[in-house]
N, C-alpha and C positions, 0 to 999 in steps of 0.2 A: 384242493388245488384249483378246481374250476372256479370256486368263489374268489380265490386270490386273483386269478386272471381277469375275472369280471370286474373286481374292484379296481384293478390296475387300469383296465380299459376305460372304466368310468372316470378315473382321475384324468385321463388324457383325452377326454371328449372335448371337441372344439365348439365354442371358445372355452379356453381353460377357466376353471372356476376356483381351483385350489389356490389361495393367496400365497402360500409358501412356494408353490411351483411357478406361479406368475412372477414373483419377485426373483426367483432363481433365474428364470429365463431373461428377465430384464437385465440383471447383473451380468449374465453371460454375453448379452449383446453389447452392453457398455464396455466389457472387457475386450471382446474379440473384434468388433467391427472396425475400430480405429487402427488396430494392429494389422489386420488384413488389407485394409485400403491404403495404409501408409506405403506399402510396397508399390502401389500403383500411383503414388504421388497425389492421392485424393485426400483432401482434408477429412479428419475424423468426424467432423460435424455432419458432413454429407452422408457418411456411413450410418450414423445414428438416424438421420431423417429417412433414408431409404429403408433401413431396417424397420422403422415404424410403418412405412407404407406396406411392406411385405407381411408383417404380422398383424396388421390392423384389420378392422371389420371389412374394408374394401379390398383387402389382399387375400391372404390365406386364412383369415378369420381365426387366427390363433388366440388373439386377445380382443376384447371389446372395450369400448370407452366406458369405464365404470367410475364410481365415486373415488376409489383408491387411486386410479390413474389420474383422474382430474385433480385430486389433492396434490399429488407429487408434481404434476405438471404446473400447477399454480405456484407451488413453492419454487420450482426451478425458474419460472419466468420472473418472479419477484426477486430471486437471487441474482439473476443477470442484471436487472436494473439497480439493485442495491450495490453490487460490486462496482458497477459503472460509476455510481455516485461516490463510492468510497475511494476508488483509485484515482479520481479526478484530482489533478494538481490544482489546489485552490488558488495558490498564488498566480499560477499561469492562467487559470480560468478568470480570475479577477482582472489580470492584465489584458486578457483577450476577450473580455465579455462582450465588447462591441462586435468583435468578429463572430462570436457565437450567435449573437442576435441576428447579424446579417446573414450568416449561413442558415440559421433557422428559418429566416424569411425566404431565402432562395429555395431551400429544399422543401418548403411548404407551398409557396405560391406557384412555382413552375409546374410541378406535377398536378396541383389543384386546377390551375388554369387549363392545362392541356387536357386533363381528364374530363373536366366539365364540358369543354368545347366538343370533344369527341362524342361523349354520351348524349349531350343535349341537342347538338346540331346534326351530327352524323347518324347516330343510332336512334335518335328520336325518343329518348327516355324523358320522363317528367323532370321538373325542376328539383324536387326533393331527392329523387332517385339519383339524378346526375350529380348533385352536390355531395350526397353521402358517398357515392362511389368514388368521386374525385378526392374526397378527404381520406379515403383508404389509401390512395396512391401517395398522398402527401405524408402520411405517417410512416414510421419504420420501427423495427425492433432490432436491438443490438445482438442479433444471433451470433455474429462473428466476433463479438468482443472477447470471448475466451482465447481466440487466436492472437489477438493483440497482447493480452496478458502473458500468454506463453512465450512470445518473442520479446517481452520486456520493453515495449515501446509505448506503454500506456501514458507516459509523460510527454510524448510528442505533441507539438502544437496542433497538428491536424486531428489527432485523436481528441484533444481537449475541446476543440470547437465543434467537432461532430457530436460528442457526448452532450455538450452544452446545447447544441441545436436540437438534439433528440427530445429533450424535455420540452422545448418550445413547440416543436412541430407536433409531438404526440398530444400535448395538452390542448393545442389549438384544434387538432383533428377530433379529439374526444369531446371538446366543447361544441363543435359543429354537430356531432352526433346527438348530444343532449338538446341542443337547440332544435334540430330537425324533429326529434321525437316529441318535444313539447309542442312544436308547431303542428305536427301531425295529429296530436291529441287535443289541439286547440287551447293549450295552456301557456303559450308564449306571450306573456304579458309583463308588466312592470314588476309584479311580485316575484316572477321567476328570476329576473336579473338581480333584484335586491337580495333574495335568498341565496343565490349562487355567490354573489360578492361577499356577503357576510360570512358564509360558511367557509369560503376559501381563505378569508382573512384570519378567521379563528384557527383554521388548520395550520396556516403558515406560522402564526404566533406560537402555537403549541410545539411545532417541530423545530423552529429555529431559536426559541428562547427557553422553553420549559425543558424539553428533552435534553439539550446539552448540559444544563445545570444538574439535572438528575444523574446523567451519565458521569459527570465529573465527580459528584459526590459518591456514586457507586464505585467507580474505579479507585478512588482514594481510600474509602473506608474498607473495601474488600480487595485490597491490592494483592494479597497472597492467594485469594480464591480464584485461580486462573480459569477453572471450568465454568465458574459462575459468570465470568465475563462473556463467554460465548453464548450462554443461555440468555443473558440480558440483551445482547445484541439481536438475537433472533426475535425476542419478545418485542423489541423496539420496531424491527422491520415489519412484523405482521400487524402490530398496533397501528403503525403509520399507514399501512395499506388499508386497514379498516377505516381509519379516520378520513382518508382520501375518498373512499367510497361513500361515506356519510356526507362529505362535503360536496359530492356531485361529480367527482372525476373518477377515473379508473384507478384501481389499486396499484398498478405499476408506477403511477406518478408518486404515490405515497412511499413506495419502496425506494425510488430514486432519491426523493427528498430525505429519507432516513439515512441514506448513504452520505448525502451532503452534510446532514446534521452531525453525524458521527465522524466525519472525515478527519478532523484535527485530532481526535482522541484515539484513532487506530492507525499508527504509522505503518507504512508499507513493509518495513522489515521486522515488525513485531511478531511475536508468537501468535497473538490473537488474529492478525491478518492472515497468517499462514493457515491457521485452523479454518477460518472462514472460506478461503479460496480452496483449500484441500477438499473439504466436505462438499462444497458447491460444485466444483469441477469434477469430482469423483462420482457424485450421486444425483443431486437434484437437477443440475443443468442438463446432463445427458437424458434424464427422465423426461424433461420438458421437450427436448429435441425429438425424442422417440414419439412423444404424444402428438407433436406437430405432423409427423409423417403418418400417424394413424388416422388423421382426418382427411387425408388425400384420397380422392376417388378417381383413379385413372380411367374408369369406364365412362367418365364425362365425355371423353373424346368420341365415343361411339354413339352418343345420344343425338346425333344429327348435326348438320352443318352450322346451325345457329349457335349451339352451345360451344362448338369448337371455335367459331369466329369470335365470340365474346371472350373466350379464354385467351386467345391469341392477342386480341386487341388490348385486353387488360394487362397482360404480361408486358407487351411492347411499350405501352404508355407508362407503366410503372418503372420499367428499366430506363427508358429514355429520359423521363422526367428527372429521375435521381442522377443520371449521368450528366445531364445538362446543368443541373444545379451544382454538381461537383466541378464541372468545367468552368463555370462562371466564378465559382469560389476560388479556383486555382488562378484564374486570370486577375481577379481583384486583389488577392493577397500574395500573388507571385510565388506560389508554392511549386514544388517539383512535380514531375509527372507521377512519381511514386506516391507522393502525398495526395494528389488528386485521386489516384486509384484507391488509396486507403480510405479516403472520405466516401468515395462511391461504394466501396465494398461494405463499409460499416452501415451506410445509410440506405442500402438497396433492399435488404431483406424485409419482407412483409410477414408479420405473424401476429403479434399480440393485439395491437390496436385494430389491425385489419380484421382479425377474427371477431373481436368484440363488435365492431361496426357492422360487419356483414350478417352475423347471427341475429343481432338485435333488429337490424333493418329488415331481414327476411321474416322474422317472427311477427313484425309489425305490419307486414304486407307492403312495405315501401320498395323492397328489392325482390326481383323474381328469381326463379330457380337457376336460370342461366348465369346470373351474376354470382349467385352462391357457389355454383360449381366452378365458374371461371376464377373466382377468388382462391379456391383450393389449389387449382393448377398454378395460379400466379404465385402463391405462397411457396410451393415446392420449387419452382424454377428460380425465383428470386433468392431463396435461401441457398440454393446450389451455387448460383453465380456469385452471390455475396461471399461465400466461403472461399471459392477459388480466387476471387479478386483480392480479398483481404490478405490471404496467406502469401500470394505473390508479391503484393505491395509491401507487406511486413518484412519479407526477406530482403527486398531492395533497400528499405529504410535502415535495416540493421547494418547492411554493408555500407550505406552512406554514413551512418553514425560512426562506424569503426574507421572510416576514412579510406582504408586500403583493403580491397578484397583479398589480396594475397596474404595479408596478416592472419586471416582466419585459417588459411590452409597450413600456415606454419605452426599453428597451435600456440601463438604468442598472446592469445587473448587473456591469459592469466597473469596477474601481477604477483610480486613476491612480498607484498606487505605483511608484516607480522606484528601483532599487538600483544603486549605483555601487561598483565594486571597483577601486580604484587598485592597480596592480601594481608592486612594486619588485623582488621576487624571484620569478622564474618558477617556482621549485620549489614555492612555497606556493600557487600559484593553484588547483590542482586541488581541494584541501580547502576553500579559501575559496569556490570556485564551488559545490561540493556543499552547503556550509553555506547559501549564498544560495538555492539551489534549494529546500532544506528549509523555510526560513522565509518564502519569498516568498508573497505573496498570489496564489493560483491564479487569481483573477479579474482580475488586473491585465493590461491590454492592453499595457503597456510592457515592453520586454525588460530583461534584466540587462545593464548596460553595464560593460565591462571597459576601464579607462583605463590607457594608458601615456604618461607624461610624458617627453619627450626634451629633453635640454639644447640650448639655442640656440647652436650652434656651426657650424663649417664642415661637419661630418659629420651634421647634423641630418636631412637628407632620407634618407640611407642608414640611419641609426638607426631612422627611422620605418618604413621598409620591413622591416627586420629584426624590429622589434617586432610588426608586423602578421603577418608570416609565422609567428612563434612562437605568437601567440595564436589563429591559425586552428584549430589542433588542439583548442582548448578550446571553440570554437563547435560542433564536431562532437560533443564529449563532452556538451554541454548538449542538443543536438538529440536525443540518445538518450533523454532524459527529456521530450521535447517542450517544451523551454524555449527561448525565443528569447534569443539573446545578441547584443549589439551591441559591436563593437570601436571604441574611440576612441583615436586617437593624436594628441597635441598637442605643440607646442613651447613651452617656457617656461624662463626662467633658473632658476627655483626650483620644485621639485616641489610644495611645499606650496601655492604660489600657483596653480600649474596645476590642482591638484585642486580648490581652492576655486572657481576660475573655471568649470571644467567642471561642477561640482556645481550652480552657479547657472544655467548655460546650459541644462542638461537638466532642471532643477528636480528634482533627486534628493531623495528623502525619507530614504534610509539610505545611509551610507557604510560599507563593510566593508574594514578595513585588516589587513594581516598584522602580526604582532608585530615591532616595530622591532629591528634588530640593535643591538648596543652602538655608541654614537656614537663615531666617530673624531674627530680634531682638526678636519679640514676640514669634517665635518658640523656641528660646533658653530659654526664660523666663519660658514658660509653659511646656517645656520638650518634645515637639512633635518631637522627633528624633528617628531614627532607633535604636539607642543604648538602648532606653527605652524598645522597643519591644523585643530586644535580651535579655535584663536583666530580663524581666518578663516572658519569655517563654523558654522552653527547647526543642522546636521542631526544626527539620531540616528546616532552613530558606534560601530561595533563594532570593537574591536582584538582579533584572534584569533591564538591559537597552538594548533595541534592536534598532540599528540604521536603520535596514532594515528588510524585511520579513525573517523569519528563513530559508526558502528554498534557499535563495541566499547566504548562508554561505558555504564556501568551506572546513572548518575544525574546529574542536573543539580544542582549545589550552588550555589544562587542567594543571594548576600549583598547585602542592600539596606539603605542607610543611612536614618536617620530623615528624614521629610518628603519622601522620594523620590516618594511618591504625589501630591505637589503640583506636580511637574514637568510641563511640557507634553507631554513624550514618554513619560510613564509607561504609558499604555494601549498605546501602539505597541510599546515594547520588551518589555513583559510578554507581550503577545499573541504576539510572535515567539518568545520562550522557551517559552511554552506549546505553540506549534505544533511547535517542535523536539522537545520531550519527547514529544509525540504521535507524531511521525514515527519516533522511535527507540524508542517503547513503553517509556519509562523514566519514573521519578517525579522530582519536583522537591523537593529539600531546601531549604525556605524559611527562611533565616536572617535574621531581622528582629525589630523590636519588635512589640508587640501591635497598635498602631495601624496600622502598615503591613500586618500580616497581615490585619486586618479589611478594609482597602481592597482587598487582593488578592482576598479572598473575594467582596466585592461585585462587583468587576470580572469575575471568573470567571462569576458568575451572569448578569451583564448581557450579556457577550459569548458566553455558552454555551460556555465552554472546558471541556474534559473531562480535562485533565492531572491526574494524581494528585499531590496536595500533601502533603508530610510537614513540618509546622511545627517549627521549632527557635528558641526564644527567644534572641535575641542582642542585647545592648545595650552590651557592653564594648568599644567601638571603640579605646580606648587599649591594649587587650590583644588585638589582632586574632587573633593566632596561637593563641589558645585554641581556635579552630575546627579546628586540626590534629587534635584529638581526634575530631572527627566526620567529617572528610574522609577519603575512601578513595582509593586510587591510581587506581581506574577512574572517579572522579568528573570531570565537566567543571565546573571552577570558574568561576562567572560573578560578577564583582564589578561592582556598579553604582556608578559614580563621578559626579562632577558638575563642570561648568565653574565657574570663579570667578564669584561673584555669584548663583549658583543657590540655590534654597531649601534644597536638601539638601547644599550644599557645606560640608565641614569640612576644616580644615588637615591632619588625619590622612590624608585621602584622597589627598593629592598624592604621598606617597611609597609608598602601598600597591602600585601596579602593579609598581614595582621590587622591593619586598620579596616580592611574590607570585611573581615570576620567580625570585628567589633561593631561597626556602624551599620552593616547590612546583614545582621545575623538571621533575619527572617527570609532572606533571598537565597535561592540556590546560586552557587558560584563555581566558576572554574578558573584556575590560573594556568596559563600556557607558557611553557619555556621552550622556545623554538629550537630546532636541531642545530647543533654546532659540529664542525668537523675538526675537533681538537682531541680526538681519541688517542692518537699517537703520543701527543704531548702528555696526556694523563698517565699513559702506561710508562713512558720514559721517566716521568717525575718520581715514580715509586719503585724504579728498578733496583735501587741500592738499599731499599728498606726491607728487612726480613721480618715476617710477622711472628716468629717464634717467641721473642721476649714478651710481646703483647699477649699472645695466646696463653703462655705460662702464667702471666700475671692475672688474666681473667679467670683461668682455672683455679688459681690459688684463692682469688676473691670469692669464687663460687663455693669452694670448700669451707672457707671461713664463715660464709653466710649460712651454709647448711649446719655447720657446727653450732653457731650461735642460736639458730632456730631450734636445734635439738635441746640445747640447755634450757631455753625458755619453755619448751614443751614439757621437759621433765619437771621443771619447777611448778608448772601449772598442774601436772598430774599429782605431784606430791601435796 
């Protein structure tokens, strides 16, 4: 018994040495600290940092900074930068790249100038020490970015320019570090600049040209190996971080560039993005935040007035420099006060680049112990302020985006959109489901419904069970992206009538169909054609054929007939196509006349859609295939058609889907039939028709067919 207690006491000796116990403690902190502090309206990030201070070597000495902690900390930091690059809206970033450059200049030059002046002229530090310390103020780490992701405002323009500015200011700060170190060692010559320029050029070429090609090949060849996708992405992130280090810059730059390189291939609503964010936000990023707290030494305050003065000066200069840069950015770009506060919150936290600079500078003898200790205090305070400022600003922006704060209180933030996917071919369901997830209204409380219509015969019940079993796998696929899927199996003599009936029963808004196979004779006889579904429903209907995974398309080629803007479903289907383009980070080639183009522009402003539009004037509908000159093989061709009697209906539209399949067979394509409000007309039209004679005729035909089949079977056996 004594040995047992001695062994137990040995396991709990401080600092803890048992890796299992250490990991258990870290997980407990990650679990409890945000929950406890949320009741005090304190961001969870702060709880993790403070927990790190308490358990670290300068606190209760429960844990020490060892190789395992450093490894998880590095992974967490790289993860933050990678997700920031991955979630960046590339269309918006390209549209606002000049703003990002200008903000990057502001948030770099103001803290740098203020910091250098204070340390060189007021505190009488040397040139190298002053410049290196000032560069620490200029850089920042996106500690508060998980807050932005949580509130769903990562696409806001203020976030886009801040993230874009981060890469500029961090790169510049770390280049200053490299230059000062070379200058300190007497190696700052022409060879240094040539080597740095060539290595960065090679790094950029590999990341933006080679890696995307490899990723496209990987995702297309191993489309069904979902777990392999995540491993591949992780491998790219750490390989990019290593390449950046070899090129002469910090690994965090490589992780951010990896996010940019894979941005178009990992849509925000995809299951892969959900896995990346889930694992990062659950484990790696909290580990990094705890490790930041573990380096904080609060006893610095007691080491004499000079250490305290340096710590206060560094903190004030860092905060004021970033706040002033955010203020100037707000005035120049006419942002709201909430956006200014968001920019300040995201760009205020000092951690990654600051730690790299101060530790390297201290070891090289350029910085003294006071600056080292002051940096640690500055990191803690700026991280806390950044977390509070970002969360407060994010809440304001969410309210601004929703328009009316009272709407949030009423609980009307959910929409009633309902998507129905009738399945004929089980092979096409995966791509149709992915398409549905991408265009779905994320606020909808309704699930995506997958429908299987089974023929009404003696084997109907068995076929229903088989259909449900096959479809269960796709429910799991959708759950990986946190999308609810409902399976519906129904019995009907005619697939078209079954789809129409279920669409009315569940009040579906959108029907998504696979591209029909070429009709055989029996299909023509019993009417199992898409036309029957269109005639019996008034819902917006998408008929889709995808030649390759959606993420491999380079552009949406949207062809709209005249007067389509007057259809009831115009706003609905265009919003969906815009959302798809945003998910895939690609542009829309808008082929229409000038009137329709103007209506699209008005709709985009009204609905605040941010998809990049490339207009192309098209009016020659009798010569539709003139568009083959502007279509590319990687285009997703979307043709807007119309039901008969609709405002935009033209006779030429009736044969276009068939011609599209024939002449653009290597392209993915979608045909859209906008919503019509003629449901009552359809129902009244068939009121006097009873289905009994037709049903009896079909049953008789089925019996005759089975009888003939049995005769041939017996003949074959004999």
